[in-house]
Residue frames as qw, qx, qy, qz and C-alpha x, y, z in Angstrom:
[[0.415, -0.102, -0.446, 0.786, 124.76, 68.12, 99.41],
 [0.143, -0.842, -0.517, -0.054, 122.29, 70.24, 101.29],
 [0.285, 0.402, -0.109, 0.863, 122.87, 73.91, 101.68],
 [0.225, -0.497, -0.594, 0.591, 122.16, 75.91, 104.78],
 [0.137, 0.817, 0.428, 0.361, 119.63, 78.63, 104.03],
 [0.253, 0.342, -0.200, 0.883, 120.73, 82.18, 104.61],
 [0.131, -0.457, -0.659, 0.583, 119.40, 83.73, 107.80],
 [0.143, 0.829, 0.507, 0.187, 116.49, 86.11, 107.25],
 [0.327, 0.356, -0.045, 0.874, 117.53, 89.68, 106.62],
 [0.271, -0.678, -0.536, 0.424, 116.78, 91.93, 109.57],
 [0.230, 0.787, 0.248, 0.516, 115.72, 95.37, 108.51],
 [0.436, -0.120, -0.329, 0.829, 117.76, 98.12, 110.11],
 [0.000, 0.732, 0.407, -0.546, 116.42, 101.40, 111.44],
 [0.010, -0.466, 0.363, 0.807, 117.90, 103.21, 108.43],
 [0.008, -0.145, -0.866, -0.478, 116.11, 100.82, 106.08],
 [0.023, -0.633, -0.752, 0.185, 112.84, 101.47, 107.87],
 [0.012, -0.691, -0.112, 0.714, 113.27, 105.22, 107.66],
 [0.019, 0.282, -0.599, -0.749, 114.09, 105.06, 103.94],
 [0.025, -0.337, -0.905, -0.259, 111.10, 102.79, 103.34],
 [0.013, -0.704, -0.563, 0.432, 108.88, 105.23, 105.25],
 [0.014, 0.565, -0.192, -0.802, 110.14, 108.09, 103.08],
 [0.020, 0.019, -0.808, -0.588, 109.44, 106.09, 99.92],
 [0.038, -0.525, -0.850, 0.001, 105.92, 105.29, 101.10],
 [0.039, -0.680, -0.342, 0.647, 105.28, 108.88, 102.12],
 [0.100, 0.534, -0.320, -0.776, 106.13, 110.18, 98.66],
 [0.064, -0.020, -0.884, -0.462, 104.47, 107.37, 96.64],
 [0.466, 0.140, 0.332, -0.808, 100.88, 108.53, 96.73],
 [0.650, 0.187, -0.499, -0.541, 99.78, 106.27, 93.85],
 [0.466, 0.042, -0.875, 0.125, 100.74, 103.12, 95.74],
 [0.072, 0.079, 0.660, -0.744, 99.22, 104.46, 98.95],
 [0.557, 0.178, 0.023, -0.811, 95.93, 105.24, 97.21],
 [0.644, 0.156, -0.665, -0.345, 95.88, 101.90, 95.40],
 [0.308, -0.004, -0.885, 0.349, 96.47, 100.01, 98.65],
 [0.230, 0.146, 0.508, -0.817, 93.84, 102.03, 100.48],
 [0.622, 0.189, -0.241, -0.721, 91.35, 101.49, 97.66],
 [0.552, 0.100, -0.820, -0.114, 92.04, 97.74, 97.68],
 [0.111, -0.082, -0.815, 0.562, 91.42, 97.60, 101.41],
 [0.412, 0.194, 0.241, -0.857, 88.21, 99.57, 101.04],
 [0.627, 0.178, -0.513, -0.559, 87.03, 97.28, 98.22],
 [0.525, -0.019, -0.846, 0.090, 87.58, 94.25, 100.44],
 [0.549, -0.710, -0.301, -0.321, 85.46, 95.92, 103.13],
 [0.485, -0.833, 0.251, -0.082, 88.40, 97.03, 105.15],
 [0.184, 0.663, -0.725, 0.035, 92.01, 96.01, 105.66],
 [0.761, 0.018, -0.648, -0.045, 92.90, 92.35, 106.06],
 [0.760, -0.639, -0.086, -0.083, 92.88, 90.81, 109.51],
 [0.837, -0.078, -0.065, 0.538, 96.60, 90.10, 109.31],
 [0.326, 0.493, -0.003, 0.806, 97.45, 93.66, 108.33],
 [0.414, -0.744, -0.081, -0.518, 95.19, 95.07, 111.04],
 [0.863, -0.481, -0.096, 0.118, 96.65, 92.74, 113.66],
 [0.723, 0.152, -0.071, 0.671, 100.19, 93.63, 112.57],
 [0.118, 0.582, -0.018, 0.804, 99.64, 97.37, 112.81],
 [0.613, -0.697, -0.099, -0.358, 97.78, 97.07, 116.11],
 [0.887, -0.292, -0.120, 0.336, 100.67, 95.04, 117.51],
 [0.538, 0.298, -0.047, 0.787, 103.24, 97.55, 116.29],
 [0.173, -0.686, -0.065, -0.704, 101.17, 100.43, 117.63],
 [0.763, -0.610, -0.159, -0.144, 100.63, 98.72, 120.98],
 [0.827, -0.161, -0.111, 0.527, 104.31, 97.92, 121.51],
 [0.360, 0.433, 0.013, 0.826, 105.35, 101.40, 120.38],
 [0.356, -0.720, -0.097, -0.587, 102.87, 103.14, 122.67],
 [0.844, -0.491, -0.184, 0.115, 104.01, 100.93, 125.55],
 [0.713, 0.056, -0.100, 0.691, 107.60, 102.05, 125.03],
 [0.154, 0.341, -0.011, 0.927, 106.73, 105.75, 125.02],
 [0.409, -0.664, -0.601, -0.173, 103.84, 105.51, 127.50],
 [0.470, -0.530, -0.358, 0.609, 105.57, 107.34, 130.40],
 [0.176, -0.150, 0.151, 0.961, 106.34, 110.44, 128.32],
 [0.192, -0.376, -0.611, -0.670, 102.96, 110.33, 126.59],
 [0.435, -0.644, -0.623, 0.089, 101.13, 110.08, 129.91],
 [0.366, -0.428, -0.198, 0.803, 103.13, 113.03, 131.26],
 [0.030, 0.037, 0.347, 0.937, 102.21, 115.15, 128.24],
 [0.337, -0.469, -0.650, -0.494, 98.52, 114.19, 128.21],
 [0.480, -0.568, -0.589, 0.317, 98.33, 114.61, 131.98],
 [0.283, -0.149, -0.108, 0.941, 99.43, 118.22, 131.69],
 [0.092, -0.562, -0.547, -0.614, 95.94, 119.26, 130.52],
 [0.437, -0.730, -0.487, 0.197, 95.17, 120.16, 134.13],
 [0.423, -0.431, -0.019, 0.797, 97.74, 122.95, 133.87],
 [0.245, 0.480, 0.498, 0.679, 95.96, 124.62, 130.96],
 [0.237, -0.881, -0.410, -0.016, 94.15, 126.84, 133.45],
 [0.503, -0.594, 0.043, 0.626, 97.49, 128.56, 134.11],
 [0.361, 0.105, 0.473, 0.797, 97.61, 129.82, 130.51],
 [0.218, 0.386, 0.120, -0.888, 95.94, 133.08, 129.52],
 [0.592, 0.480, 0.627, -0.160, 92.77, 132.50, 127.53],
 [0.342, 0.816, -0.153, -0.440, 93.98, 134.92, 124.86],
 [0.143, -0.469, 0.805, 0.335, 96.48, 132.34, 123.63],
 [0.521, 0.200, 0.828, -0.047, 93.83, 129.81, 122.63],
 [0.558, 0.755, 0.275, -0.207, 92.14, 131.82, 119.83],
 [0.118, 0.811, -0.489, -0.299, 95.60, 132.81, 118.57],
 [0.327, -0.276, 0.892, 0.145, 96.70, 129.16, 118.39],
 [0.571, 0.458, 0.670, -0.122, 93.43, 128.21, 116.68],
 [0.403, 0.862, -0.022, -0.308, 93.94, 131.02, 114.15],
 [0.048, -0.650, 0.706, 0.276, 97.49, 129.86, 113.39],
 [0.455, 0.027, 0.888, 0.055, 96.22, 126.32, 112.85],
 [0.542, 0.693, 0.416, -0.232, 93.54, 127.66, 110.50],
 [0.239, 0.844, -0.352, -0.327, 96.22, 129.53, 108.52],
 [0.257, -0.392, 0.863, 0.190, 98.30, 126.32, 108.32],
 [0.523, 0.345, 0.778, -0.048, 95.30, 124.39, 107.01],
 [0.418, 0.827, 0.135, -0.350, 94.51, 127.24, 104.64],
 [0.039, 0.688, -0.622, -0.372, 97.95, 126.93, 103.07],
 [0.355, -0.040, 0.926, 0.123, 97.35, 123.21, 102.49],
 [0.494, 0.618, 0.572, -0.219, 93.98, 123.95, 100.90],
 [0.289, 0.847, -0.197, -0.401, 95.53, 126.55, 98.60],
 [0.134, -0.488, 0.812, 0.292, 98.30, 124.11, 97.66],
 [0.417, 0.191, 0.888, 0.028, 95.86, 121.32, 96.87],
 [0.451, 0.761, 0.337, -0.322, 93.63, 123.66, 94.89],
 [0.145, 0.769, -0.459, -0.421, 96.66, 124.68, 92.82],
 [0.176, -0.269, 0.919, 0.227, 97.43, 121.03, 92.04],
 [0.213, 0.426, 0.874, 0.097, 93.79, 120.30, 91.15],
 [0.080, 0.152, -0.076, -0.982, 92.67, 123.43, 89.28],
 [0.467, -0.115, -0.396, -0.783, 89.01, 124.15, 88.67],
 [0.430, -0.293, -0.848, 0.102, 87.99, 121.76, 91.44],
 [0.387, -0.788, -0.260, -0.403, 85.41, 123.08, 93.94],
 [0.027, 0.566, -0.556, 0.608, 86.97, 124.65, 97.01],
 [0.739, -0.340, 0.280, -0.510, 84.52, 122.72, 99.16],
 [0.974, 0.129, -0.185, -0.020, 85.72, 119.43, 97.66],
 [0.516, 0.494, -0.495, 0.494, 89.35, 120.27, 98.43],
 [0.232, -0.503, 0.481, -0.679, 88.64, 121.37, 102.00],
 [0.861, -0.217, 0.133, -0.440, 86.22, 118.55, 102.91],
 [0.943, 0.193, -0.260, 0.078, 88.46, 115.81, 101.52],
 [0.390, 0.517, -0.530, 0.548, 91.62, 117.19, 103.12],
 [0.436, -0.473, 0.423, -0.638, 90.01, 117.45, 106.56],
 [0.939, -0.108, 0.093, -0.311, 88.61, 113.92, 106.41],
 [0.866, 0.334, -0.313, 0.201, 91.69, 112.27, 104.91],
 [0.193, 0.588, -0.524, 0.585, 94.05, 114.03, 107.30],
 [0.604, -0.426, 0.381, -0.556, 92.01, 112.97, 110.32],
 [0.989, 0.020, -0.020, -0.144, 91.86, 109.33, 109.22],
 [0.686, 0.479, -0.417, 0.356, 95.62, 109.27, 108.59],
 [0.069, -0.593, 0.516, -0.614, 96.18, 110.48, 112.16],
 [0.662, -0.305, 0.448, -0.518, 94.14, 107.77, 113.90],
 [0.971, 0.169, -0.043, -0.165, 94.37, 104.64, 111.72],
 [0.666, -0.470, 0.500, 0.291, 97.39, 102.34, 112.28],
 [0.421, -0.051, 0.636, 0.644, 99.56, 102.80, 109.21],
 [0.323, 0.701, 0.561, -0.300, 96.84, 105.22, 108.15],
 [0.044, -0.506, 0.348, 0.788, 98.69, 107.09, 105.41],
 [0.011, 0.080, 0.846, 0.527, 97.25, 104.83, 102.72],
 [0.017, -0.602, -0.794, 0.081, 93.74, 104.95, 104.15],
 [0.029, -0.722, -0.204, 0.661, 93.82, 108.73, 104.52],
 [0.004, -0.359, 0.525, 0.772, 95.06, 109.25, 100.95],
 [0.004, -0.246, -0.902, -0.355, 92.49, 106.80, 99.59],
 [0.007, 0.690, 0.646, -0.326, 89.66, 108.51, 101.46],
 [0.018, 0.656, -0.063, -0.751, 90.66, 111.91, 100.13],
 [0.017, -0.153, 0.749, 0.644, 90.95, 110.47, 96.62],
 [0.018, 0.443, 0.888, 0.126, 87.46, 108.91, 96.77],
 [0.012, 0.743, 0.444, -0.501, 85.91, 112.10, 98.09],
 [0.007, 0.528, -0.321, -0.786, 87.50, 114.17, 95.33],
 [0.006, -0.044, -0.857, -0.514, 86.34, 111.73, 92.64],
 [0.017, 0.578, 0.804, -0.135, 82.82, 111.73, 94.08],
 [0.043, 0.771, 0.207, -0.601, 82.79, 115.52, 93.73],
 [0.634, 0.752, 0.166, -0.066, 83.65, 115.25, 90.02],
 [0.094, -0.801, 0.534, 0.254, 87.45, 115.54, 90.02],
 [0.801, 0.419, -0.407, -0.130, 89.08, 113.38, 87.32],
 [0.933, -0.344, 0.013, 0.104, 90.79, 110.31, 88.80],
 [0.760, 0.258, -0.060, 0.593, 94.17, 110.99, 87.21],
 [0.068, 0.716, -0.092, 0.689, 94.06, 114.63, 88.27],
 [0.678, -0.678, 0.042, -0.280, 93.20, 113.69, 91.84],
 [0.930, -0.173, -0.001, 0.325, 96.12, 111.24, 92.05],
 [0.556, 0.456, -0.043, 0.694, 98.52, 113.77, 90.50],
 [0.192, -0.781, 0.047, -0.592, 97.36, 116.47, 92.89],
 [0.805, -0.584, 0.057, -0.090, 97.69, 114.35, 96.03],
 [0.882, 0.052, -0.006, 0.468, 101.11, 113.15, 94.87],
 [0.350, 0.618, -0.061, 0.701, 102.38, 116.69, 94.23],
 [0.437, -0.776, 0.078, -0.449, 101.18, 117.87, 97.64],
 [0.913, -0.391, 0.040, 0.111, 102.84, 114.94, 99.41],
 [0.773, 0.252, -0.018, 0.582, 106.12, 115.48, 97.57],
 [0.142, 0.713, -0.069, 0.683, 106.26, 119.22, 98.22],
 [0.570, -0.733, 0.084, -0.363, 105.29, 119.12, 101.89],
 [0.932, -0.300, 0.058, 0.197, 107.65, 116.25, 102.66],
 [0.664, 0.429, -0.054, 0.610, 110.53, 117.86, 100.74],
 [0.091, -0.782, 0.142, -0.600, 110.22, 120.97, 102.88],
 [0.804, -0.574, 0.086, -0.130, 110.25, 118.84, 106.05],
 [0.912, -0.017, 0.045, 0.408, 113.50, 117.21, 104.93],
 [0.461, 0.577, -0.027, 0.674, 115.01, 120.58, 104.03],
 [0.370, -0.873, -0.054, -0.313, 114.20, 122.33, 107.31],
 [0.807, -0.517, 0.037, 0.284, 116.98, 120.71, 109.41],
 [0.670, 0.281, 0.101, 0.680, 119.61, 122.02, 106.98],
 [0.045, 0.692, 0.046, 0.719, 118.53, 125.58, 107.75],
 [0.664, -0.720, -0.140, -0.146, 117.98, 124.86, 111.44],
 [0.838, -0.184, -0.104, 0.503, 121.66, 124.05, 112.00],
 [0.371, 0.368, -0.026, 0.852, 123.00, 127.49, 110.91],
 [0.353, -0.728, -0.180, -0.560, 120.28, 129.07, 113.05],
 [0.801, -0.498, -0.264, 0.202, 121.95, 127.50, 116.09],
 [0.606, 0.147, -0.133, 0.770, 125.07, 129.63, 115.64],
 [0.109, 0.238, -0.148, 0.954, 125.17, 132.58, 117.95],
 [0.522, -0.536, -0.365, -0.554, 121.77, 131.92, 119.52],
 [0.081, 0.164, -0.736, 0.652, 121.24, 132.14, 123.23],
 [0.216, -0.507, -0.831, 0.077, 118.44, 131.23, 125.57],
 [0.084, -0.666, -0.452, 0.588, 115.81, 133.74, 126.67],
 [0.066, 0.090, 0.432, 0.895, 115.16, 135.36, 123.30],
 [0.401, 0.326, 0.415, -0.749, 111.86, 137.22, 123.30],
 [0.616, 0.430, 0.657, -0.060, 109.03, 136.13, 121.06],
 [0.413, 0.871, -0.007, -0.266, 109.51, 138.98, 118.57],
 [0.022, -0.703, 0.667, 0.246, 113.20, 138.20, 118.04],
 [0.484, -0.040, 0.873, 0.050, 112.45, 134.49, 117.70],
 [0.590, 0.637, 0.463, -0.180, 109.75, 135.29, 115.14],
 [0.276, 0.868, -0.282, -0.302, 112.11, 137.51, 113.12],
 [0.197, -0.481, 0.832, 0.195, 114.80, 134.81, 113.00],
 [0.546, 0.222, 0.805, -0.064, 112.19, 132.24, 112.02],
 [0.526, 0.778, 0.185, -0.287, 110.86, 134.44, 109.22],
 [0.119, 0.761, -0.565, -0.294, 114.39, 134.79, 107.84],
 [0.364, -0.208, 0.904, 0.083, 114.85, 131.01, 107.92],
 [0.559, 0.459, 0.680, -0.120, 111.58, 130.34, 106.11],
 [0.398, 0.849, -0.087, -0.336, 112.32, 133.05, 103.53],
 [0.056, -0.584, 0.769, 0.254, 115.65, 131.34, 102.85],
 [0.475, 0.088, 0.875, -0.028, 113.79, 128.05, 102.54],
 [0.553, 0.703, 0.338, -0.294, 111.42, 129.62, 100.01],
 [0.251, 0.816, -0.409, -0.323, 114.34, 130.87, 97.94],
 [0.215, -0.374, 0.891, 0.144, 116.13, 127.51, 98.01],
 [0.549, 0.319, 0.759, -0.143, 112.96, 125.61, 97.10],
 [0.494, 0.795, 0.085, -0.341, 112.31, 127.99, 94.21],
 [0.102, 0.712, -0.633, -0.286, 115.87, 127.56, 92.91],
 [0.332, -0.172, 0.926, 0.052, 115.72, 123.75, 93.10],
 [0.570, 0.507, 0.613, -0.207, 112.40, 123.65, 91.27],
 [0.419, 0.855, -0.005, -0.307, 113.49, 126.08, 88.57],
 [0.279, 0.756, -0.581, -0.115, 117.04, 124.91, 87.76],
 [0.969, 0.057, -0.240, -0.033, 118.48, 121.47, 87.03],
 [0.545, 0.470, -0.516, 0.465, 122.13, 122.08, 87.97],
 [0.232, -0.473, 0.538, -0.658, 121.61, 123.08, 91.64],
 [0.877, -0.157, 0.115, -0.440, 119.13, 120.24, 92.08],
 [0.903, 0.250, -0.334, 0.101, 121.59, 117.69, 90.67],
 [0.328, 0.504, -0.568, 0.562, 124.47, 118.96, 92.81],
 [0.467, -0.413, 0.429, -0.653, 122.45, 118.95, 96.03],
 [0.941, -0.062, 0.065, -0.325, 120.96, 115.50, 95.49],
 [0.790, 0.372, -0.432, 0.228, 124.33, 114.05, 94.41],
 [0.058, 0.514, -0.589, 0.621, 125.87, 115.43, 97.61],
 [0.703, -0.279, 0.324, -0.568, 123.06, 113.93, 99.70],
 [0.961, 0.154, -0.187, -0.131, 123.54, 110.60, 97.94],
 [0.547, 0.459, -0.570, 0.406, 127.28, 110.58, 98.71],
 [0.251, -0.436, 0.554, -0.663, 126.62, 111.35, 102.37],
 [0.871, -0.112, 0.120, -0.463, 123.97, 108.63, 102.55],
 [0.900, 0.265, -0.342, 0.050, 126.28, 106.02, 101.04],
 [0.316, 0.481, -0.613, 0.541, 129.10, 106.93, 103.43],
 [0.447, -0.352, 0.471, -0.674, 126.88, 106.80, 106.50],
 [0.880, 0.014, 0.313, -0.358, 125.28, 103.50, 105.46],
 [0.165, 0.586, -0.757, -0.239, 128.29, 101.52, 104.29],
 [0.278, -0.060, 0.953, -0.108, 126.72, 98.19, 105.25],
 [0.574, 0.543, 0.499, -0.357, 123.68, 98.80, 103.02],
 [0.601, 0.376, 0.502, 0.495, 123.58, 98.63, 99.22],
 [0.151, -0.356, 0.055, 0.920, 124.66, 102.01, 97.80],
 [0.441, 0.749, 0.460, -0.181, 122.27, 104.13, 95.78],
 [0.380, -0.186, 0.419, 0.803, 123.28, 105.62, 92.46],
 [0.087, 0.484, 0.660, 0.567, 120.05, 107.04, 91.10],
 [0.145, -0.647, -0.525, 0.534, 118.95, 109.68, 93.62],
 [0.001, -0.400, 0.151, 0.904, 119.58, 112.74, 91.38],
 [0.174, -0.083, -0.732, -0.653, 117.64, 111.18, 88.50],
 [0.218, -0.505, -0.834, 0.042, 114.78, 110.11, 90.75],
 [0.115, -0.598, -0.366, 0.704, 114.48, 113.50, 92.44],
 [0.069, 0.252, -0.374, -0.890, 114.54, 115.25, 89.06],
 [0.196, -0.273, -0.845, -0.415, 111.77, 112.92, 87.87],
 [0.210, -0.619, -0.697, 0.294, 109.66, 113.73, 90.93],
 [0.087, -0.480, -0.056, 0.871, 110.40, 117.45, 90.48],
 [0.123, 0.031, -0.600, -0.790, 109.15, 117.24, 86.90],
 [0.218, -0.469, -0.847, -0.122, 105.97, 115.53, 88.11],
 [0.162, -0.617, -0.453, 0.623, 105.37, 118.38, 90.54],
 [0.016, 0.373, -0.235, -0.898, 105.88, 120.98, 87.82],
 [0.134, -0.165, -0.804, -0.555, 103.61, 119.01, 85.51],
 [0.202, -0.590, -0.772, 0.120, 100.83, 119.07, 88.07],
 [0.179, -0.686, -0.298, 0.639, 101.28, 122.75, 88.94],
 [0.461, 0.707, 0.336, 0.419, 102.14, 124.33, 85.61],
 [0.256, 0.587, -0.087, 0.763, 102.78, 128.06, 85.90],
 [0.535, -0.739, -0.068, -0.404, 101.40, 128.10, 89.46],
 [0.830, -0.084, -0.424, 0.353, 104.45, 126.42, 91.00],
 [0.233, 0.342, -0.367, 0.833, 105.80, 129.63, 92.64],
 [0.550, -0.441, 0.041, -0.709, 102.49, 130.03, 94.46],
 [0.917, -0.198, -0.335, -0.084, 102.70, 126.38, 95.49],
 [0.598, 0.182, -0.476, 0.619, 106.15, 126.93, 96.98],
 [0.133, -0.388, 0.271, -0.871, 104.84, 129.84, 99.06],
 [0.769, -0.335, -0.121, -0.531, 101.84, 127.80, 100.21],
 [0.878, -0.047, -0.446, 0.167, 104.03, 124.84, 101.16],
 [0.400, 0.213, -0.458, 0.765, 106.49, 126.91, 103.16],
 [0.354, -0.396, 0.107, -0.840, 103.60, 128.80, 104.71],
 [0.839, -0.290, -0.372, -0.270, 102.01, 125.54, 105.85],
 [0.777, -0.128, -0.435, 0.438, 105.11, 124.65, 107.90],
 [0.186, 0.336, -0.246, 0.890, 105.83, 128.24, 108.95],
 [0.535, -0.457, -0.024, -0.710, 102.41, 128.55, 110.60],
 [0.893, -0.251, -0.375, -0.003, 102.83, 125.10, 112.16],
 [0.599, 0.087, -0.392, 0.693, 106.15, 126.24, 113.61],
 [0.128, -0.445, 0.107, -0.880, 104.48, 129.46, 114.79],
 [0.763, -0.465, -0.267, -0.362, 102.07, 127.30, 116.80],
 [0.820, -0.167, -0.373, 0.400, 105.04, 125.77, 118.62],
 [0.306, 0.268, -0.223, 0.886, 106.60, 129.19, 119.26],
 [0.410, -0.486, -0.067, -0.769, 103.29, 130.53, 120.54],
 [0.844, -0.375, -0.374, -0.085, 102.84, 127.46, 122.76],
 [0.662, -0.030, -0.368, 0.652, 106.24, 128.11, 124.32],
 [0.029, 0.344, -0.108, 0.932, 105.45, 131.78, 124.80],
 [0.608, -0.500, -0.300, -0.539, 102.12, 130.84, 126.39],
 [0.840, -0.414, -0.311, 0.160, 103.91, 128.89, 129.14],
 [0.280, -0.943, 0.165, 0.068, 106.48, 131.68, 129.60],
 [0.760, -0.253, 0.412, 0.433, 109.42, 129.98, 127.86],
 [0.431, 0.880, -0.115, -0.164, 111.63, 131.79, 125.34],
 [0.777, -0.289, 0.418, 0.371, 114.46, 129.47, 124.30],
 [0.119, -0.461, 0.537, 0.696, 116.89, 129.93, 121.42],
 [0.707, 0.453, 0.066, -0.539, 114.82, 129.90, 118.21],
 [0.430, 0.500, -0.718, -0.225, 117.41, 127.80, 116.37],
 [0.070, -0.131, 0.954, -0.259, 117.11, 125.04, 118.96],
 [0.549, 0.318, 0.511, -0.580, 113.32, 125.25, 118.83],
 [0.623, 0.536, -0.298, -0.486, 113.41, 125.00, 115.04],
 [0.259, 0.361, -0.895, -0.040, 115.64, 121.93, 115.28],
 [0.291, 0.077, 0.846, -0.439, 113.23, 120.36, 117.79],
 [0.618, 0.454, 0.172, -0.618, 110.36, 121.17, 115.43],
 [0.496, 0.499, -0.614, -0.357, 112.17, 119.51, 112.51],
 [0.056, 0.184, -0.970, 0.147, 112.81, 116.33, 114.48],
 [0.444, 0.239, 0.644, -0.574, 109.17, 116.23, 115.60],
 [0.643, 0.497, -0.100, -0.574, 107.94, 116.47, 112.01],
 [0.395, 0.404, -0.807, -0.173, 110.26, 113.69, 110.84],
 [0.144, -0.033, 0.921, -0.362, 109.08, 111.49, 113.73],
 [0.563, 0.347, 0.381, -0.645, 105.47, 112.15, 112.71],
 [0.586, 0.487, -0.423, -0.490, 106.17, 110.85, 109.19],
 [0.192, 0.261, -0.946, 0.016, 107.41, 107.42, 110.35],
 [0.698, -0.237, -0.275, -0.618, 104.32, 105.16, 110.54],
 [0.275, 0.088, -0.888, 0.359, 105.10, 103.40, 113.82],
 [0.053, 0.489, 0.724, -0.484, 102.10, 104.89, 115.62],
 [0.226, 0.764, 0.536, 0.279, 99.19, 106.86, 114.13],
 [0.054, 0.949, 0.060, 0.305, 100.37, 110.42, 113.51],
 [0.450, 0.424, -0.517, 0.593, 103.57, 109.72, 115.44],
 [0.598, -0.680, -0.048, -0.423, 101.54, 109.62, 118.68],
 [0.856, -0.491, 0.047, 0.155, 103.86, 109.18, 121.62],
 [0.756, 0.062, 0.128, 0.639, 107.08, 109.47, 119.63],
 [0.192, 0.690, 0.124, 0.686, 106.48, 113.12, 118.73],
 [0.502, -0.824, -0.062, -0.255, 105.59, 113.95, 122.33],
 [0.848, -0.409, 0.060, 0.333, 108.65, 112.15, 123.67],
 [0.656, 0.225, 0.154, 0.704, 111.09, 113.61, 121.16],
 [0.062, 0.761, 0.154, 0.627, 109.72, 117.14, 121.25],
 [0.593, -0.797, -0.059, -0.102, 109.65, 117.30, 125.06],
 [0.826, -0.299, 0.097, 0.467, 113.23, 116.05, 125.32],
 [0.530, 0.359, 0.190, 0.744, 114.55, 118.43, 122.66],
 [0.146, -0.849, -0.149, -0.485, 112.75, 121.42, 124.17],
 [0.718, -0.682, 0.001, 0.139, 114.35, 120.57, 127.50],
 [0.741, -0.041, 0.175, 0.647, 117.76, 120.55, 125.76],
 [0.260, 0.639, 0.240, 0.683, 116.86, 123.95, 124.29],
 [0.155, 0.161, -0.414, 0.882, 116.67, 125.35, 127.81],
 [0.558, -0.402, -0.220, -0.692, 112.96, 124.96, 128.54],
 [0.357, -0.312, 0.718, -0.509, 112.11, 123.73, 132.03],
 [0.012, 0.052, 0.994, 0.096, 110.81, 120.17, 132.25],
 [0.226, 0.527, 0.703, -0.420, 107.30, 121.20, 133.30],
 [0.299, 0.666, -0.057, -0.681, 107.08, 123.96, 130.71],
 [0.114, 0.322, -0.803, -0.489, 108.37, 121.62, 127.98],
 [0.110, 0.260, 0.958, -0.043, 105.66, 119.07, 128.77],
 [0.245, 0.662, 0.493, -0.508, 102.90, 121.69, 128.84],
 [0.219, 0.620, -0.323, -0.680, 104.09, 123.43, 125.66],
 [0.025, 0.131, -0.923, -0.362, 104.25, 120.08, 123.87],
 [0.178, 0.450, 0.852, -0.200, 100.71, 119.25, 124.96],
 [0.248, 0.711, 0.198, -0.628, 99.46, 122.66, 123.82],
 [0.146, 0.485, -0.604, -0.616, 101.19, 122.27, 120.45],
 [0.025, -0.043, -0.972, -0.230, 99.82, 118.77, 119.87],
 [0.253, 0.500, 0.665, -0.494, 96.38, 119.83, 121.07],
 [0.381, 0.707, 0.028, -0.595, 96.05, 122.14, 118.07],
 [0.285, 0.550, -0.649, -0.442, 98.08, 120.20, 115.48],
 [0.143, 0.074, -0.983, -0.088, 97.06, 116.61, 116.28],
 [0.093, 0.358, 0.855, -0.365, 93.88, 116.47, 118.37],
 [0.311, 0.519, 0.166, -0.779, 91.96, 119.43, 116.89],
 [0.333, 0.311, -0.617, -0.641, 92.07, 118.03, 113.30],
 [0.029, 0.110, 0.993, -0.025, 90.29, 114.85, 114.46],
 [0.276, 0.589, 0.630, -0.423, 86.84, 116.42, 115.02],
 [0.257, 0.615, -0.238, -0.707, 87.47, 118.60, 111.98],
 [0.031, 0.143, -0.910, -0.389, 87.67, 115.35, 110.00],
 [0.156, 0.461, 0.855, -0.182, 84.14, 114.47, 111.07],
 [0.224, 0.711, 0.169, -0.645, 83.08, 117.95, 110.02],
 [0.110, 0.440, -0.630, -0.631, 84.69, 117.37, 106.62],
 [0.052, 0.153, 0.971, 0.177, 82.74, 114.12, 106.15],
 [0.176, 0.625, 0.645, -0.402, 79.48, 115.79, 107.16],
 [0.199, 0.687, -0.114, -0.689, 80.04, 118.70, 104.78],
 [0.014, 0.238, -0.827, -0.509, 80.96, 116.29, 101.99],
 [0.120, 0.380, 0.917, 0.000, 77.68, 114.41, 102.39],
 [0.179, 0.730, 0.371, -0.545, 75.81, 117.69, 102.44],
 [0.138, 0.595, -0.408, -0.678, 77.53, 118.90, 99.28],
 [0.068, -0.017, 0.938, 0.339, 76.92, 115.55, 97.59],
 [0.188, 0.576, 0.763, -0.226, 73.24, 115.90, 98.34],
 [0.173, 0.759, 0.059, -0.625, 73.26, 119.41, 96.91],
 [0.026, 0.400, -0.696, -0.596, 75.06, 118.26, 93.77],
 [0.147, 0.231, 0.951, 0.141, 72.54, 115.44, 93.28],
 [0.208, 0.707, 0.560, -0.380, 69.60, 117.82, 93.61],
 [0.166, 0.765, -0.162, -0.601, 71.17, 120.26, 91.14],
 [0.874, 0.468, 0.101, -0.079, 71.92, 117.48, 88.66],
 [0.118, 0.807, -0.577, -0.042, 75.72, 117.76, 88.92]]
């Protein structure tokens, strides 16, 4: 008697998001896949075709909003020139926090190796379809070429990914209380003060979760219960607290006694990134409720982590513009502020990646001449 095969399982949106989170925090697998693709002289034709198809369809769906945002460049002349060096400085501070964090996870490595590899890997991850693996692999190879031990490089990249992504996931929890009692038309100083309080709270919570087992277990067990209730049609999870504790221990193992500095650097990385968004809004004359802006920022960062398009291109613009409009920003100002924000956080790092590659080659030549 023949049996009818079960219909193929269709992956839900929740499954895709969870898979994206797993991939984002599994640097070893990402590096191994990127190295395998590099060894075979690039990714397979099937994989490339798949990601190009996904990217093409995704960009088609968000094309109207993306075109509106990119088309707003003509309105940049309406913005005071003083805002541009300020935005560039904030982006430099954000990158500086990442460099400090990576240097803490890979001690005694040359600063130039950390900076060059981060710039190049970050740029590649933003432009290559499904480029997280390729960006991580490029950074790994550049670090190894500069003399960093392979195991140390993997551990460092993994710790950085885990810390930065954990803060992204924790931000919405603090954004929701910030919504209470907030009104539109807050000035920039008041918005900055509220934001500083939020990020200081985030620093304290991150420090507590890294230092103590009991709060970490309670928080992750609560998250697991909520996840299982929301996703009743998916297999339940029963190992989240143990897995998170294992990853926390890996972070502490990579950082040693420097983990408090790493927490400050991680929070600083996102605080300066958020400051770019606040400054972009102020540059176009918009001063919405900071809690709503923080929530919009959180959603934009989560969208950027899902590898549907390179660097979340299109989806971040669409989501951020819509949420800023809900926060009370006019439609035109929301589009222009989004373009200004993405100009410094997405487009500016691309040429900086080329600079990182050029500096890496220069340093490699210097090391060879000096016998290193």
